[in-house]
C-alpha positions in Angstrom: 7.9 -6.8 12.4 8.8 -3.2 11.9 12.6 -3.9 12.0 12.2 -6.3 9.1 11.1 -3.3 7.0 13.7 -0.9 8.4 11.3 1.0 10.7 12.0 1.5 14.3 9.4 0.5 16.9 9.2 4.1 18.1 8.4 5.3 14.6 5.7 2.7 14.1 4.2 3.6 17.5 4.2 7.3 16.5 2.5 6.6 13.2 -0.2 4.6 14.9 -0.7 7.4 17.4 -1.0 10.0 14.6 -3.4 7.8 12.8 -5.7 7.4 15.8 -5.6 11.2 16.3 -6.4 11.8 12.6 -3.1 13.6 12.0 -1.4 11.1 9.6 -1.5 12.3 6.1 -3.1 15.7 6.8 -6.7 14.6 6.7 -8.8 12.2 8.6 -10.0 9.1 6.7 -13.0 7.2 8.0 -13.4 3.5 7.3 -11.5 1.5 4.7 -11.0 1.7 1.0 -12.4 -1.3 -0.8 -9.8 -3.4 -2.6 -10.1 -6.3 -5.0 -7.3 -8.9 -5.2 -7.1 -10.6 -8.6 -4.7 -13.3 -9.7 -1.7 -12.2 -11.7 -2.2 -12.3 -15.4 0.0 -14.6 -17.5 2.9 -12.8 -19.3 1.3 -13.4 -22.7 -1.8 -11.5 -21.7 0.1 -8.6 -20.0 2.5 -8.0 -22.9 0.9 -5.7 -25.5 0.9 -6.9 -29.0 3.5 -5.3 -31.2 3.3 -5.5 -34.9 6.5 -6.6 -36.7 8.4 -3.7 -38.2 
């Protein structure tokens, strides 16, 4: 899996080790950050309205 993203197995192992020790990113993070997955908006909604010049 890691090689598909250009990451060596050793690097992935080290990151996991640092994460478990609380040393990844300089501070320890407890738990998970809540996330909401929403469907992609149609282009006509995402594109801001521009008044003709």
